[in-house]
N, C-alpha and C positions, 0 to 999 in steps of 0.2 A: 504494500500500500504506500503510495506517495502522498506528499503534502497537497498535490493537485486534486486528489480525490475529494469530491464533495458529497457527503452523506446527506440523505434526506431523513429527518427524524419526524415521524408522524406522532403528534403528541397533543395533549390537552393541558393548558397552563396549570390547572389545579389537580392534575394527576400526579401523585407523589412518585410513582414509578417513572413517569416521564421526567420529572425533576431530577431524580437520581441519575438517570442517563445523561441529562444535560450537564449536570455537575461532573460526571465522569469524563465525558468528551472534552469539556473545557479544561479540566485538570490535566488531561493527557495531551492537550493541544491538538485535538483532532477537529478539522473544520467540518461544520455541519450547517444545514439550513433547516429551519423549523417549518413544518406543515401542520396546521391546526386541524384536529379532528375532534369534534364535540361528541361525547359519548351518547347523547340523546338523538343525534342526527348523523351518525356515521355514514359515509358514502358507500355505494356498491364497490367502488374501486378499493376502498379501505378494507372491506370484507374479503375482497380477493387477495389482499396482502396478508390478512390475518382473519381467518374464519371465526375466531373467537370474538372479534369485534372490539378488542381491548387495546388501549395504548399502553406503552409505546411500541412502535415498529420502526426499524431503521432499514434503509434501502440504499443500495448503489445500483441504479438502473443500468448504467453502462456495463457493469460486470454481472448483472443478473443476480445480485445478492439481496435477499430479503430476510430479515431476522426479527421475529416478534418475541415478546417477553423480555422484561428488563433484566432478569438474571442471565438469560441466554445471551443477550446483547453484551452485558458486562463481561461475561466469560470470553466471548469472542474477541473483544478488544484487549483483554488481558493477555490472550494467547497471541495476538497479532501485532500489538504495539508495545515495544519494550519500555518506552519512557514512562516515568511516573507510575510504577506499578501500584495497584490498589488492592491486590490480593497477594500479599508478599510475606516473606519470612519463612520460617520452618514449616513443615507439614502441620504441626500442631497449631502454629500461629495462623496458618491459612484456614484451618478447620474452625478456629475461633472466629475469624472474620466472617466466614460463611454462616456460622451459627447465628451470629448477631444480625447479619443481613436478613436471614430468615425470620428472626424475632421481630424486627421492625417491619419487614414486608408483610408478614402474616398477622402477628398478634397486635402490634400497634395499629396497623391499618384496620383490622377487624374491630378492635375495641374503641378506637378513637377517630381515626381519619374518615373511615367509611360512614359511620353514623353522622358525623358533622357535615360531610358532603351531602348526605341524603336530606338531613333536616334543614340545613342552612342555605343550600344552593339548589338542589334538585326540586325540593318542595316549593321554593320561591318561584322557580321557572314554571312549575305546574300550577302555581297559585293555590297551594295547599298550606294550611297552617302547620307549623313545626310542632313536634311532640316534645314538650318541655321536659318530660321525664327521660326521654332518650338523650336529650342534650345534657341533662344533669349527670346521667350515668356515664356518658362519654367523657365529660370533664373529670368525673371521679376516677375513671380508668386512666386518664392521662396522668393524674397525680401518681398513681402506682408505677406507671412506666417511667416517669421522670425520677421517682425515688430510685429506681434501679439504675438509671443513667447517672444520677448523682453518685451512687456507690461506685460505678465503673470509673467515673472521672476522678473520684477520690483516690483510686488505686492504680490509675494508668495515666500516662500523658494524653493518650487519645482513647477513643471508645474501645477498640479491640487490642490495644497494646502501645508500643513505643512510637509508632508512626501513624500518620493519617492513613485511613484505608477505606475500602468500600463500605464498611460498617458505619463510619462517620457520615458518608454521603447518604446512605439509606436512612439513618436516624435524622439527619438534618432535613432531608426531603419530606419525610412524614411530619416532622415538627413544624416545618415552614407552612405546610398546607393547613394543619390544625391551628396554627397561630393566625394565619390569614383569616380563618373562619371564626376567630374569637374564642377558640376552645382551649386555650392554654392559660392557666393561672400560674404565673411564675413565682408567686410567693412561696418561700421555703425551698426553692430549688436554685440556689445561687451557684452551685457547681455546674449544673447543666446550662444555666443562663450565661455564665461566663464562657463556657465552651462554645455555645451557640453564637455569642457575640463575636468571638474570634472567627468562627466559620462565616458569619454574615459579612465580614470585612474582606473575605477573599474575592479576587476578581471573578472567579467562576460563579459566585453566588449573587453578585450585584444585579445581573439582568432579571433574576427571579423577583427581586425586591421591587422592581419598577413596574411589573405587570399588574394590571387591574382587570377584574371581571366586571362586565356591565351590570350584572344582577346583584352583586354584593361587593362592598368595599371593605378593606381590612381595618383593624383598629389603628389608632394613631401611632402606636409604638412599633408597628410591624416592620417598617423600613428603617427604623433608627438602628444604627450599628451597636448602640449600647442599650437598646430597648428589649 
């Protein structure tokens, strides 16, 4: 792969898995172009790329490469681009990175991000009232996940170990969407808040902080580097 390759990343701005891949590509200095696909109105073309109809999907049409699923995409670029590895270290360390990526992709998403997206964005689009009980439960679950992140950051320089990894990208992507939707109460989570503030200041993260959805705006602290 040369620097002239331009990948097309089919994504939705508040899809945390899309955000994870955007961060990965930027950290690895891989050029890409964004193609927006809204989950409620995905095109037939997009379903041809990924019959599951989920973002993200990355494609290089000139070479006939199409890869759906954020973890498959991440593994592909880890195998094909040597610079700035994000699944690195010993076999044990790489296993820990993958364990934590799965934790954030699966548990944090199911407990926090998905309910917030449903109640605060999807229902607004459908003109339905949000379920206040579901919102309270999502924010309660967020506290539990942030407690664990606090513990990790207390014991490690980065989420999975001594260096930044895909686990940090996965965690930051999920938190950023939940924070945009007003679902994060930072009180009592100074360790995670400090780590996240460092992450927000990285060049790879700044484009995410400037994007806004038509149907919902983020809280005032969302784009602040120390917020």
